[in-house]
C-alpha positions in Angstrom: 15.2 35.4 -130.3 17.1 32.5 -131.6 20.2 33.8 -129.8 18.3 33.9 -126.5 17.0 30.4 -127.0 20.5 29.1 -127.7 21.9 30.8 -124.7 19.3 29.3 -122.5 19.9 25.8 -123.8 23.6 26.2 -123.2 23.0 27.3 -119.6 20.6 24.4 -119.0 23.2 21.9 -120.4 25.9 23.3 -118.2 23.7 23.1 -115.2 22.9 19.5 -115.8 26.5 18.7 -116.4 27.6 20.4 -113.1 24.9 18.5 -111.2 25.9 15.1 -112.6 29.5 15.8 -111.9 28.7 16.7 -108.3 26.6 13.6 -107.8 29.4 11.3 -109.0 31.9 13.0 -106.8 29.7 12.6 -103.8 29.1 9.0 -104.6 32.8 8.2 -104.9 33.5 10.0 -101.6 30.8 8.1 -99.8 31.9 4.7 -101.1 35.1 4.3 -99.0 33.3 5.6 -95.9 30.6 3.0 -96.3 33.3 0.2 -96.8 35.1 1.3 -93.7 31.9 1.2 -91.6 31.1 -2.2 -93.1 34.5 -3.6 -92.0 34.0 -2.2 -88.5 30.6 -3.9 -88.2 31.7 -7.3 -89.2 32.2 -9.5 -86.1 35.4 -11.3 -85.4 35.5 -15.0 -86.2 34.2 -17.0 -83.3 36.8 -19.0 -81.6 35.9 -22.5 -80.3 35.0 -22.1 -76.6 37.2 -24.0 -74.2 35.3 -25.7 -71.5 36.5 -24.8 -68.0 36.2 -27.4 -65.3 33.3 -26.7 -63.0 34.3 -25.2 -59.7 33.7 -27.5 -56.8 31.2 -26.2 -54.4 32.3 -26.3 -50.7 30.6 -28.9 -48.6 27.8 -27.4 -46.6 28.4 -27.7 -42.9 25.5 -27.5 -40.4 25.3 -24.0 -39.1 24.5 -23.6 -35.5 21.8 -21.2 -34.6 23.4 -18.0 -33.3 22.8 -17.5 -29.6 21.0 -14.4 -28.8 23.0 -11.8 -27.1 21.6 -10.8 -23.7 19.5 -7.8 -24.1 20.7 -5.0 -21.9 18.2 -3.1 -19.9 17.9 0.5 -21.1 20.1 2.8 -19.1 18.1 4.8 -16.7 18.2 8.5 -17.1 20.2 10.1 -14.3 17.8 11.3 -11.7 18.3 14.9 -10.7 19.0 15.5 -7.1 16.1 17.4 -5.5 16.8 21.0 -5.2 17.8 21.9 -1.6 15.3 24.1 0.1 16.8 27.3 1.3 18.0 27.1 4.8 15.6 28.7 7.3 16.9 31.5 9.3 17.2 30.8 13.0 14.3 32.1 14.9 15.0 35.1 17.0 14.6 35.0 20.8 11.8 37.3 21.9 10.9 38.3 25.4 7.3 37.8 26.6 5.2 38.4 29.7 2.0 36.6 30.7 -0.6 37.1 33.5 -3.3 34.6 34.0 -4.4 31.4 35.7 -2.7 28.1 36.2 -4.6 25.3 34.5 -2.1 22.4 34.7 1.3 21.5 36.0 3.5 18.6 34.7 6.4 18.1 37.1 7.8 15.3 34.9 8.2 17.6 31.9 8.9 20.7 34.1 6.1 22.7 32.4 3.2 24.9 33.6 0.1 25.6 31.5 -1.3 29.1 31.8 -4.5 30.6 30.5 -3.3 34.1 29.7 -5.7 37.0 30.3 -3.2 39.8 29.7 0.3 40.2 28.5 2.3 40.6 25.3 0.5 40.2 22.0 2.0 36.8 21.2 0.3 35.2 24.3 -2.6 37.4 25.2 -5.9 35.5 25.1 -4.2 32.2 24.6 -3.4 29.1 26.6 0.3 28.4 26.5 2.6 25.8 28.0 5.7 27.2 29.5 8.9 25.3 30.3 10.3 26.0 33.8 14.0 25.4 34.1 15.2 24.1 37.5 17.3 27.3 37.9 14.2 29.6 37.8 13.1 31.0 41.2 9.4 30.5 42.0 7.7 32.6 44.6 4.4 31.4 46.0 2.7 34.0 48.2 6.0 35.7 48.8 7.9 32.5 49.6 10.2 30.3 47.6 8.4 27.2 46.4 8.9 24.3 44.1 7.0 23.7 40.8 5.0 20.9 42.5 3.4 23.5 44.8 1.7 25.1 41.9 -1.7 24.1 40.6 -5.1 25.3 39.4 -6.6 27.9 39.9 -3.7 30.0 41.3 -2.9 33.4 39.8 0.4 33.4 38.0 2.7 36.0 36.5 5.5 34.8 34.2 8.2 36.6 32.3 10.6 34.9 30.0 11.7 34.4 26.4 10.1 32.8 23.3 11.8 31.1 20.3 9.2 30.4 17.7 6.5 28.6 19.7 8.7 27.5 22.6 8.2 29.5 25.8 10.8 29.4 28.6 10.1 31.0 32.0 12.7 33.4 33.5 10.7 34.4 36.6 7.4 33.2 38.2 5.3 34.8 40.8 2.2 32.9 42.1 -0.6 33.8 44.5 -3.5 31.9 46.0 -4.0 28.3 46.9 -4.2 25.4 44.6 -7.3 23.2 44.6 -6.8 20.1 46.7 -7.0 17.1 44.6 -9.6 14.7 45.9 -8.1 11.4 46.9 -9.9 8.5 45.4 -11.8 6.6 48.0 -10.8 3.0 48.4 -13.4 0.7 47.1 -14.7 -1.8 49.6 -13.7 -5.3 48.8 -16.7 -7.5 48.6 -16.7 -10.3 51.2 -17.2 -13.7 49.7 -20.5 -15.3 50.9 -20.1 -18.8 52.2 -21.6 -21.4 50.0 -23.3 -24.4 51.6 -22.8 -27.6 49.8 -26.0 -29.1 48.6 -26.6 -32.7 49.7 -28.5 -34.8 47.3 -31.8 -36.0 48.7 -32.5 -39.8 49.1 -33.8 -41.4 46.0 -36.7 -43.8 46.5 -36.6 -46.7 44.2 -39.6 -47.0 42.0 -41.8 -50.0 43.0 -41.7 -52.8 40.5 -45.0 -54.5 40.0 -44.7 -58.2 39.3 -46.2 -59.4 36.1 -49.5 -61.3 36.8 -49.1 -65.0 36.4 -52.1 -67.1 35.6 -52.2 -70.2 37.9 -52.6 -73.5 36.3 -56.1 -75.0 37.1 -55.9 -77.9 39.5 -58.6 -80.4 40.0 -59.3 -80.9 43.8 -59.0 -84.4 45.1 -62.1 -85.9 46.7 -62.1 -85.5 50.5 -63.9 -87.6 53.0 -66.9 -86.1 54.7 -66.1 -85.5 58.4 -68.1 -87.3 61.0 -70.6 -85.4 63.1 -69.1 -84.2 66.4 -70.3 -85.5 69.7 -72.6 -83.3 71.8 -70.9 -81.8 74.8 -72.7 -80.5 77.9 -72.2 -76.8 78.7 -71.4 -76.2 82.5 -73.8 -74.0 84.4 -72.4 -70.9 86.2 -72.0 -71.0 90.0 -74.2 -68.8 92.1 -72.4 -66.9 94.8 -74.4 -65.6 97.9 
């Protein structure tokens, strides 16, 4: 037992010794590191600051207000050209025939208007105006005639060509008589009625009544009394036998 206790004491002493030695070694190792850190942290000695001359500020010059640049109008977007419509195909020339009655004739325009009763489908039951070229032969009751000889209500037969809605005659045959146009009767010119000048009647002047005047009172002068007249004898009438 004593041996064990002695061994334990020796072990404890050795442990304490080793611990103390380690601590001293660590302290000595840390000392130079701390001194180096302290030397690094010390600031350098302050040098006296040399005053630099103040820089001169440039003199302020009056600044002109900047002129506004002219504002440009916004550029217009380029307008697209309208798409071209597809070109129409030229109308074909179609032949037609019409049988009907003349309703009107325009010699200035060289046209005749026909109320169609029978014929091709494009004119049947319609009233169409047909152009009559000067080269077209017109037969009226079997004789050659001019366009001016036609009129309502003659019967007419026309053959020709049509382009769209334009009709052109190629041959015209007409029968019957046109209605005589009544000539307007001349209106009688009214005869002016003679007008007698009116003479003004005599004017009678209005009578003027004089204003009444009041006579001034006059006192009569005393007159002498007349003397008595002398007696005169009356002559007797003569007696004739």
